[in-house]
ZADREN-819524 format. One line per 3 residues: number of its first residue (from 0); their letters; for each residue z, x, y of N, C-alpha, C. Coordinates in Angstrom, 3 decimals, m for minus. Layout:
residues N
NUM = a = Z:X:Y:Z:X:Y:Z:X:Y; ...
end
This chain:
residues 252
0 = mvf = 0.244:0.774:m1.102:m0.029:0.075:m0.446:m0.149:0.846:1.476; 0.711:2.107:1.259:0.417:3.281:2.457:m1.163:3.243:2.547; m1.245:4.110:1.973:m3.061:4.101:1.877:m3.860:2.738:2.262
3 = yfg = m3.276:1.271:1.677:m4.330:0.401:2.024:m3.473:0.253:3.547; m2.730:0.247:4.365:m2.215:m0.100:5.398:m2.806:1.275:6.117; m2.982:1.608:5.885:m3.132:3.751:7.254:m4.745:3.024:7.034
6 = rfl = m5.618:2.554:5.767:m6.625:2.437:5.854:m7.635:1.617:7.140; m6.596:0.640:6.315:m6.802:m0.974:7.502:m6.555:m1.060:8.847; m5.351:0.303:9.152:m5.174:0.382:10.756:m6.006:0.930:11.156
9 = rrh = m6.329:2.343:10.720:m7.421:2.912:11.456:m9.137:2.185:11.225; m9.619:1.304:10.712:m10.697:0.388:10.823:m10.390:m0.876:12.541; m9.282:m0.541:12.291:m9.133:m2.155:13.386:m8.781:m1.611:14.643
12 = lna = m7.258:m0.458:14.340:m6.864:m0.228:15.907:m7.322:1.633:15.841; m6.904:1.458:17.614:m7.658:2.732:17.644:m6.684:3.706:17.056; m4.927:3.809:17.428:m3.825:4.232:16.952:m3.079:3.681:17.161
15 = lri = m1.817:4.337:16.183:m0.255:4.164:15.553:0.503:5.347:16.456; 0.850:5.123:17.931:1.597:6.050:17.995:2.831:5.674:18.620; 3.625:6.651:18.294:5.522:7.436:18.296:5.657:7.851:19.516
18 = arw = 6.427:7.386:19.971:6.735:7.807:21.764:7.757:9.261:21.101; 7.303:10.387:21.970:7.779:11.522:21.658:9.680:11.045:21.302; 10.084:10.892:23.125:11.581:10.777:22.824:12.281:9.635:21.491
21 = grp = 11.134:8.993:20.981:11.798:7.774:19.962:11.650:8.061:18.641; 11.397:9.548:18.154:11.647:9.862:17.068:13.366:9.067:15.840; 13.350:9.055:15.098:14.702:8.956:14.293:15.584:9.473:14.262
24 = ega = 16.633:9.038:14.698:17.782:9.681:14.071:18.409:9.235:13.341; 18.998:10.264:12.312:19.726:9.830:11.041:19.837:9.724:9.588; 18.069:9.903:9.241:17.221:9.528:8.830:17.730:10.480:7.240
27 = dhp = 19.200:11.097:7.410:19.492:11.551:6.297:20.960:10.773:6.242; 21.037:10.135:6.732:22.432:8.997:7.027:22.848:9.177:5.942; 24.041:9.093:5.186:24.185:9.130:3.686:24.523:7.416:3.256
30 = gpi = 24.951:7.028:4.323:24.659:5.383:4.042:23.475:4.832:4.024; 23.401:3.221:3.269:22.253:2.268:3.662:22.410:2.536:5.193; 20.828:2.602:5.798:20.035:2.023:7.251:19.680:0.420:7.499
33 = vvy = 19.542:0.313:8.381:19.250:m0.826:8.708:18.282:m0.633:10.145; 17.201:m1.378:10.027:16.556:m0.853:11.604:16.319:m2.557:11.347; 15.920:m2.732:13.281:16.473:m4.071:13.572:15.523:m4.107:14.608
36 = lnh = 14.242:m4.859:14.685:13.036:m4.784:15.702:12.778:m6.432:16.391; 11.879:m5.887:17.236:11.255:m7.062:18.470:9.871:m7.150:17.084; 9.713:m8.573:17.584:8.852:m9.166:16.324:7.501:m9.405:17.353
39 = psw = 6.599:m8.646:18.070:4.913:m9.192:18.693:4.083:m9.494:17.947; 3.862:m9.307:17.278:2.807:m9.140:16.015:2.428:m8.682:14.703; 1.467:m10.106:14.585:1.004:m10.313:13.064:0.759:m8.723:12.433
42 = wda = 0.869:m8.045:13.068:m0.118:m6.313:13.057:1.672:m5.583:12.618; 3.618:m5.890:12.858:4.186:m5.530:12.686:4.813:m4.622:11.203; 3.608:m6.080:9.926:4.129:m5.791:8.655:3.384:m4.312:7.989
45 = avl = 2.234:m4.040:8.323:1.568:m2.695:8.870:2.258:m1.330:9.300; 2.601:m2.022:10.440:3.322:m0.710:10.743:4.280:m0.361:10.420; 5.269:m1.320:9.972:6.533:m1.076:9.330:6.573:m0.572:8.043
48 = vll = 5.144:m0.230:7.656:5.051:m0.060:5.726:4.868:1.264:6.089; 4.228:1.995:7.383:3.395:3.321:7.722:4.788:3.855:8.365; 5.639:3.304:9.124:6.414:4.138:9.523:7.826:4.156:8.604
51 = ahg = 7.911:3.544:7.317:8.888:3.607:6.124:8.221:4.834:5.557; 7.575:5.465:5.664:6.374:6.107:4.534:6.717:7.340:5.613; 6.145:6.755:5.990:6.199:8.842:7.465:7.507:9.252:7.625
54 = ffp = 8.569:8.239:7.789:10.394:8.958:8.702:11.042:8.262:7.534; 10.739:7.691:6.613:12.533:7.527:5.803:11.598:7.728:3.889; 11.021:8.626:3.564:10.125:8.102:2.922:10.535:8.410:1.444
57 = rrv = 12.772:8.958:1.359:13.072:9.454:m0.080:14.255:7.649:0.213; 13.784:6.757:0.929:14.703:5.468:0.971:13.633:4.762:0.643; 14.074:3.617:m0.037:13.257:2.160:m0.655:13.995:1.146:0.088
60 = sha = 12.645:0.747:0.679:12.792:m0.169:1.565:12.703:m1.898:1.484; 13.441:m2.441:2.379:13.083:m4.154:2.291:13.446:m4.698:3.372; 12.899:m5.911:3.192:12.688:m6.963:4.397:12.692:m8.374:4.145
63 = pfd = 13.292:m9.096:5.156:13.688:m10.233:5.191:11.780:m10.945:5.303; 11.551:m12.039:4.215:10.187:m12.624:4.573:9.874:m13.344:4.908; 9.691:m14.486:5.639:9.113:m16.097:5.599:9.025:m16.313:4.442
66 = arm = 9.896:m17.184:4.013:9.085:m17.459:2.223:8.572:m18.225:2.307; 7.617:m18.945:3.580:6.422:m19.826:2.770:4.924:m18.600:3.411; 5.528:m17.876:4.192:4.533:m16.920:4.370:4.732:m15.944:3.294
69 = ler = 5.683:m15.600:2.794:5.461:m14.906:0.968:4.745:m15.411:m0.139; 4.913:m16.792:0.028:4.202:m17.047:m1.071:2.223:m17.606:m0.510; 2.180:m16.875:0.604:0.751:m16.870:1.132:0.692:m15.014:0.796
72 = ygv = 1.294:m14.390:1.123:1.084:m12.745:1.113:2.370:m12.585:0.299; 2.002:m12.346:m1.056:2.554:m12.735:m2.278:2.575:m10.443:m2.547; 1.682:m10.099:m2.127:2.190:m8.872:m2.276:2.963:m7.962:m1.803
75 = far = 3.712:m8.996:m0.110:4.847:m8.033:0.013:5.646:m7.921:m0.924; 6.296:m8.878:m1.493:7.084:m8.728:m2.799:7.139:m7.865:m3.612; 5.892:m7.644:m3.717:6.318:m6.191:m4.820:6.236:m4.977:m3.829
78 = iga = 6.569:m5.089:m2.704:7.053:m3.410:m1.951:8.020:m3.455:m1.569; 9.201:m4.685:m1.354:10.423:m4.903:m0.982:10.967:m5.857:m0.389; 9.775:m6.816:m0.192:10.035:m8.038:0.104:10.801:m8.902:0.184
81 = fav = 11.876:m9.690:0.926:12.756:m10.606:0.069:12.327:m12.351:1.009; 11.843:m12.885:m0.253:11.860:m14.648:0.853:13.329:m14.793:1.497; 13.585:m15.847:2.570:13.735:m16.710:3.493:13.731:m17.785:3.852
84 = dld = 14.359:m19.005:4.031:13.502:m19.872:4.343:14.301:m19.658:5.855; 13.550:m19.585:7.052:14.203:m19.261:8.468:14.195:m20.566:9.030; 14.626:m21.289:8.887:14.391:m23.561:9.100:15.584:m24.262:8.669
87 = sar = 16.528:m23.400:7.947:17.374:m23.779:7.086:19.051:m23.409:6.691; 20.085:m23.877:6.535:21.198:m22.907:7.026:21.214:m22.462:6.003; 20.679:m22.718:4.508:19.895:m21.779:2.968:20.343:m20.716:3.510
90 = gai = 18.745:m20.860:4.400:17.969:m19.825:4.590:19.484:m18.154:4.910; 20.365:m18.386:5.895:20.718:m17.555:5.781:22.129:m17.048:5.346; 22.294:m17.864:4.104:22.987:m17.377:3.127:22.264:m17.290:2.557
93 = qfl = 20.955:m17.147:2.112:19.713:m16.524:1.383:19.845:m14.916:1.373; 19.426:m15.115:3.064:19.461:m13.906:3.588:20.796:m13.066:3.497; 22.469:m13.430:3.510:22.608:m11.767:4.129:23.665:m11.515:2.405
96 = kas = 22.905:m13.179:1.003:22.919:m12.964:0.002:22.122:m11.775:m0.840; 21.305:m11.679:m0.526:20.050:m10.634:m0.876:20.761:m9.185:0.085; 20.656:m9.122:1.661:21.563:m8.578:2.105:22.039:m7.247:1.160
99 = rsi = 23.641:m8.056:1.205:24.824:m7.850:0.537:24.078:m6.976:m0.877; 23.549:m7.463:m2.037:22.783:m6.659:m2.937:21.728:m5.909:m2.714; 21.280:m6.061:m1.447:20.134:m4.616:m1.198:21.489:m3.305:m1.089
102 = lar = 22.182:m3.139:m0.089:22.363:m2.051:0.578:24.126:m1.866:0.399; 23.962:m2.510:m1.248:25.004:m2.355:m1.753:24.550:m0.047:m2.939; 23.437:m0.777:m2.869:22.581:0.725:m3.712:22.139:1.523:m2.761
105 = pgr = 22.176:2.895:m3.603:22.087:4.119:m2.582:21.172:4.286:m1.844; 20.604:4.894:m1.006:19.484:5.188:m1.183:18.687:3.920:m0.354; 18.978:3.038:0.285:18.316:1.913:0.530:18.102:1.454:2.242
108 = mlw = 17.461:0.227:2.501:17.696:0.077:4.138:16.627:m1.347:4.096; 17.542:m1.878:4.962:16.426:m3.189:5.288:15.405:m2.643:6.811; 14.398:m3.759:6.876:14.002:m3.416:7.887:13.786:m4.969:8.277
111 = ita = 14.086:m5.496:9.427:14.225:m6.906:10.600:13.736:m7.084:11.317; 13.274:m7.961:11.307:12.415:m8.927:12.358:13.463:m9.410:13.272; 14.347:m8.722:14.017:15.576:m9.698:14.444:15.647:m10.950:15.117
114 = qgr = 14.469:m11.073:15.415:13.885:m12.580:16.571:13.709:m13.447:15.500; 13.240:m13.338:15.232:13.213:m14.249:13.756:11.140:m15.392:13.872; 10.456:m14.705:14.770:9.885:m15.454:15.512:8.665:m14.363:16.090
117 = fad = 7.713:m14.549:15.896:6.650:m14.170:16.828:7.165:m13.568:18.452; 7.497:m12.891:19.229:7.458:m12.957:20.954:7.249:m12.422:21.428; 6.868:m12.342:22.384:5.969:m10.954:23.124:7.031:m10.069:23.747
120 = arr = 6.571:m8.823:24.013:6.751:m7.717:23.894:8.528:m7.460:25.519; 7.741:m8.573:26.322:8.008:m8.511:27.661:9.131:m9.757:27.584; 9.394:m10.350:26.907:10.453:m11.509:27.170:11.882:m10.735:26.629
123 = rpl = 11.898:m11.922:28.041:14.185:m11.382:27.932:14.588:m12.847:28.369; 16.090:m12.935:27.359:16.585:m11.727:26.650:15.518:m11.708:25.324; 15.931:m11.184:24.593:15.279:m11.977:23.418:15.906:m12.153:22.505
126 = glr = 16.915:m12.789:22.293:17.039:m13.790:21.398:17.424:m14.098:19.555; 18.515:m12.377:19.903:17.860:m12.073:18.128:19.143:m13.491:17.527; 18.830:m13.203:16.526:19.367:m14.092:15.336:20.555:m13.433:15.148
129 = pgv = 21.481:m14.653:15.527:23.235:m13.915:14.414:23.149:m13.043:13.592; 22.182:m13.646:12.301:22.302:m13.302:11.118:22.400:m11.046:11.207; 21.987:m10.456:11.701:22.046:m9.216:12.155:23.327:m8.754:12.502
132 = ahl = 24.451:m9.980:12.824:25.553:m9.080:13.531:27.014:m8.916:12.540; 25.930:m9.551:11.085:27.060:m10.276:10.635:26.961:m8.817:9.035; 25.865:m8.511:9.308:25.716:m7.232:8.358:27.120:m6.082:8.881
135 = pei = 26.716:m5.531:9.404:28.313:m4.347:9.317:29.560:m5.195:8.429; 30.058:m6.122:8.289:30.778:m6.415:7.378:30.060:m6.171:6.639; 29.228:m6.731:6.371:29.168:m6.500:4.459:28.048:m4.490:4.230
138 = apd = 27.905:m4.459:5.406:27.689:m2.504:5.236:28.529:m1.934:6.034; 29.683:m1.922:5.734:30.843:m0.855:6.741:30.434:0.284:6.959; 29.332:1.269:5.828:29.186:2.651:5.999:27.542:2.874:6.756
141 = alf = 27.101:1.310:6.688:25.315:1.181:7.195:25.413:1.841:8.855; 24.116:2.365:8.924:23.751:2.981:10.274:22.575:1.648:10.902; 23.243:1.642:12.021:21.977:0.317:12.705:20.787:0.763:13.925
144 = lpl = 19.518:0.678:13.388:18.869:2.232:14.477:17.917:0.512:15.364; 18.077:0.511:16.245:16.850:m0.567:17.173:15.491:0.439:17.332; 14.661:m0.252:16.861:12.964:m0.032:16.809:12.099:m0.871:17.967
147 = ale = 11.738:m0.084:18.894:10.281:m1.135:19.259:9.294:m1.268:19.179; 8.406:m2.055:19.290:7.199:m2.295:18.704:6.943:m3.094:20.519; 5.164:m1.972:20.230:4.784:m2.922:21.284:3.022:m2.981:21.309
150 = yaf = 1.851:m3.564:21.701:0.380:m3.151:21.616:m0.229:m3.581:22.421; m0.920:m2.262:23.273:m1.816:m2.581:24.361:m2.847:m2.157:24.192; m4.079:m2.540:24.662:m5.421:m1.829:25.151:m5.559:m0.641:26.396
153 = wde = m5.566:0.438:25.638:m6.208:1.312:26.432:m7.485:1.432:27.228; m7.806:2.768:26.918:m9.712:2.999:26.987:m10.481:3.357:25.546; m9.941:2.313:24.963:m11.000:2.478:23.480:m11.375:0.853:22.853
156 = rga = m12.365:0.092:22.488:m12.389:m0.769:21.953:m10.989:m1.353:21.252; m11.080:m0.728:20.405:m9.705:m0.869:19.714:m7.865:m0.717:20.171; m6.900:m2.126:20.167:m5.476:m1.766:20.652:m5.390:m0.561:20.196
159 = eaf = m4.450:0.000:20.570:m3.284:0.479:20.585:m1.762:0.163:19.922; m1.485:0.581:19.002:m0.303:0.589:17.939:1.012:1.450:18.768; 2.644:0.916:18.997:3.341:1.713:20.013:4.788:1.211:19.168
162 = aaf = 5.049:2.816:18.833:6.854:2.269:18.257:8.016:3.223:18.975; 8.800:2.524:19.119:9.982:3.879:19.595:11.250:3.439:19.174; 12.020:4.426:18.530:13.263:4.128:18.083:14.379:4.590:18.659
165 = gtp = 15.575:3.432:18.666:16.483:3.827:19.740:17.709:4.768:19.094; 18.579:4.842:19.861:19.927:5.315:19.855:20.428:5.041:18.451; 20.879:5.297:16.995:21.017:4.417:16.037:23.284:4.048:16.440
168 = ipa = 23.582:3.408:16.479:24.331:2.631:16.021:25.739:3.063:14.642; 27.010:3.184:14.569:27.802:2.829:13.622:28.185:1.645:13.208; 27.728:1.269:12.077:28.562:m0.396:11.802:30.215:m0.445:11.992
171 = ael = 31.037:1.172:11.818:32.131:1.402:12.133:32.728:0.713:13.829; 31.526:1.072:14.750:31.682:1.018:15.737:31.406:m0.584:16.215; 30.621:m1.078:16.006:29.663:m2.819:15.995:30.847:m3.780:15.123
174 = lal = 31.845:m2.798:14.171:33.021:m3.860:13.243:33.972:m4.047:14.047; 34.520:m3.112:15.576:35.372:m3.330:16.568:35.340:m4.108:17.567; 33.868:m4.916:17.344:33.718:m5.939:18.195:33.674:m7.523:18.075
177 = pra = 34.082:m8.524:18.444:33.960:m9.873:18.044:32.136:m10.013:18.060; 31.742:m10.829:16.335:30.345:m11.006:16.366:29.642:m10.809:17.490; 30.318:m12.309:18.205:29.646:m12.525:20.196:29.388:m11.082:20.359
180 = erl = 29.939:m10.143:20.614:29.521:m9.176:22.116:29.080:m7.980:20.637; 29.290:m8.057:19.186:28.532:m7.109:18.436:27.281:m7.536:18.555; 26.600:m8.659:18.751:25.348:m9.515:19.056:24.580:m9.203:20.037
183 = arl = 25.814:m8.801:20.941:25.437:m8.843:22.773:24.743:m6.979:22.334; 25.713:m6.311:21.840:25.276:m5.089:21.252:24.660:m4.179:20.718; 23.891:m4.936:19.921:22.576:m4.614:19.217:21.577:m5.005:20.349
186 = eea = 21.487:m6.170:20.838:20.627:m6.180:22.345:20.319:m5.862:22.746; 21.409:m5.133:23.158:21.423:m4.505:24.663:20.363:m3.413:24.532; 20.610:m2.948:22.589:20.498:m1.200:22.617:18.883:m2.076:22.541
189 = lta = 18.041:m2.586:21.843:17.027:m3.077:21.343:16.255:m3.257:23.135; 17.094:m3.419:23.673:15.903:m4.087:25.120:15.820:m2.659:25.591; 17.059:m1.953:25.516:16.805:m0.793:26.135:15.575:0.280:26.039
192 = tld = 15.722:m0.188:23.946:14.222:0.854:23.937:13.345:0.046:24.308; 13.293:m1.185:24.150:11.990:m1.975:24.364:11.718:m1.757:25.744; 12.461:m1.375:26.769:11.971:m1.165:28.161:11.468:m0.090:29.035
195 = rlg = 12.033:1.203:27.976:11.442:3.112:28.330:10.300:2.980:27.129; 9.243:2.516:26.093:8.644:2.194:25.694:8.022:1.562:26.278; 7.555:0.437:26.731:6.634:m0.414:27.970:6.844:1.040:29.319
198 = rdv = 7.637:1.846:29.801:7.232:2.029:30.941:5.850:3.369:30.781; 6.023:3.854:28.631:5.552:4.486:28.698:4.255:3.775:28.692; 4.185:2.939:27.870:2.839:2.402:27.563:2.267:2.455:29.366
201 = var = 2.549:1.279:29.725:1.948:1.327:31.308:1.128:2.055:32.160; 2.302:3.802:31.548:1.776:5.103:31.890:0.467:5.473:32.083; 0.468:4.759:30.262:m1.199:5.093:29.645:m1.556:6.415:29.619
204 = epe = m0.375:7.424:28.894:m0.388:9.162:29.341:m0.463:8.825:27.733; m1.265:9.704:27.384:m0.909:9.943:25.685:m0.542:10.466:25.538; m0.379:11.627:26.032:0.686:12.898:26.355:1.707:12.741:26.254
207 = rfa = 2.688:11.335:26.426:4.427:10.947:25.882:3.703:10.130:24.149; 2.972:10.468:23.931:2.990:9.576:22.487:2.600:10.822:21.375; 3.303:10.753:20.096:2.288:11.755:18.728:1.861:10.416:17.858
210 = ala = 0.111:10.817:17.881:m0.277:9.737:16.816:0.014:10.276:15.029; 0.426:9.028:14.829:0.817:8.780:13.571:m0.641:8.600:12.769; m1.203:7.190:13.141:m3.116:7.395:13.067:m3.872:7.251:13.939
213 = sgt = m4.921:7.519:13.634:m6.125:7.125:14.159:m7.216:6.801:14.610; m7.833:5.619:14.943:m9.011:4.925:14.291:m9.958:5.626:14.668; m11.359:5.159:14.476:m12.846:5.274:14.527:m12.933:4.920:16.478
216 = kgv = m13.302:6.026:16.979:m13.461:5.653:18.159:m14.805:5.829:17.961; m15.004:4.783:19.668:m16.375:4.504:20.402:m16.698:3.417:20.327; m17.655:3.048:20.956:m18.314:1.005:20.880:m18.982:1.055:19.417
219 = ggi = m19.876:1.851:18.620:m20.887:2.029:17.179:m21.818:1.042:17.643; m22.502:1.356:16.522:m23.782:0.721:17.070:m24.948:1.587:17.453; m26.027:0.146:17.921:m27.020:1.701:18.675:m26.406:2.189:20.034
222 = ydl = m25.759:1.321:21.193:m24.928:1.960:22.036:m24.490:3.694:21.623; m23.524:4.188:20.427:m22.638:5.045:20.193:m24.211:5.646:19.454; m24.859:5.628:19.106:m26.177:6.021:18.765:m27.180:6.685:19.446
225 = wrr = m27.451:5.458:20.684:m28.044:6.424:21.861:m27.201:7.537:22.894; m25.516:7.726:22.677:m24.924:8.626:22.725:m25.248:10.054:22.646; m25.392:9.273:20.937:m25.611:10.751:20.568:m26.324:11.421:20.610
228 = lra = m27.720:10.605:20.575:m29.342:11.652:21.094:m29.409:12.071:22.610; m28.368:11.318:23.446:m28.800:11.975:24.770:m27.578:13.169:24.187; m26.607:13.681:23.709:m25.877:14.393:23.706:m26.392:15.520:22.759
231 = att = m27.573:14.956:22.298:m28.372:15.800:21.160:m29.153:16.983:22.020; m30.237:16.012:22.757:m30.906:16.690:23.974:m30.526:17.410:24.938; m29.430:17.144:25.470:m28.377:17.984:26.205:m27.895:19.308:25.983
234 = grr = m27.840:19.346:24.767:m27.229:20.364:24.402:m25.615:20.254:24.078; m24.673:18.770:24.639:m23.577:19.481:23.869:m23.073:18.348:22.950; m21.468:18.403:23.087:m21.155:17.832:21.773:m20.674:16.897:21.679
237 = fdp = m20.757:16.056:21.260:m20.846:14.157:20.949:m20.003:13.957:21.025; m18.726:13.268:21.373:m17.804:12.977:21.576:m17.838:11.053:21.679; m17.072:10.577:20.451:m17.180:9.147:20.643:m16.534:8.325:21.955
240 = ahr = m15.176:8.925:21.881:m14.035:8.446:22.828:m15.470:8.345:24.064; m14.213:6.957:24.668:m14.612:6.762:25.631:m14.024:7.418:26.719; m12.456:8.339:26.418:m11.736:8.949:27.754:m11.529:9.467:26.798
243 = pgp = m12.447:11.450:26.659:m11.355:11.827:25.683:m10.234:13.012:26.705; m9.452:13.167:25.669:m8.496:13.793:26.149:m8.051:14.575:24.737; m5.809:14.910:24.857:m5.466:15.294:24.110:m5.183:14.481:23.015
246 = agd = m5.376:14.905:21.701:m4.910:14.208:20.624:m3.921:13.396:20.045; m3.589:14.764:20.365:m1.854:14.345:20.185:m1.823:15.200:18.303; m0.245:14.950:18.012:0.075:15.298:16.322:m0.155:14.310:15.436
249 = hap = m0.367:14.566:14.399:m0.563:13.416:13.272:0.559:13.606:12.044; 1.730:13.890:12.567:2.840:13.993:11.698:3.734:13.318:12.570; 5.177:13.048:11.132:6.805:12.596:11.777:6.837:13.808:11.939
end
């Protein structure tokens, strides 16, 4: 699936970029890791598969998935997704029961789209669902890691996917707070990460990011064929990119 989603992303997006300040801390944490994130796009699932492989290759990843969607996209159940009914109290019980079982096993991590629905990356407040605030009680040795995702069009025909991890929060720190304040602390950390990432996206400076995957540059078809022929006749190297610039590094 890593190969499939990597190829799919390179075909349909221009790049997946991670902020240079936003590489994840705590990958070697001895306990479980909970990555909680905003949910701006259908592309999130593919991006998470690539981030998990690139930054947490030694961990087994799991993620709650809308039960109705999991019926349609059953392949995700084979790579760690578990069904949750998002529209009922029963769903909350499903989520906590599955999370307890997962986080009790060594080398595990959860990826949670904590808004529980698609929402624009600029929406404030984020409106995180309360279930994420219960997890420190289930896994007091866990590390909570905020992850900001955003998508934008820059200079190429394909969109850019952007990611940045925020400062980790130990479960012990969250357990010292009442649940309502705990949820507010988690939302505050994710909001700050999103705001910082958003400023870098708006700046449109590729050097602020490292490219984890790059798609095909250029327009394609007859137009790029004409550009290629024109470059050949003038003795120049053909670069399909609309605005040539630093490519960035392709490594976690």
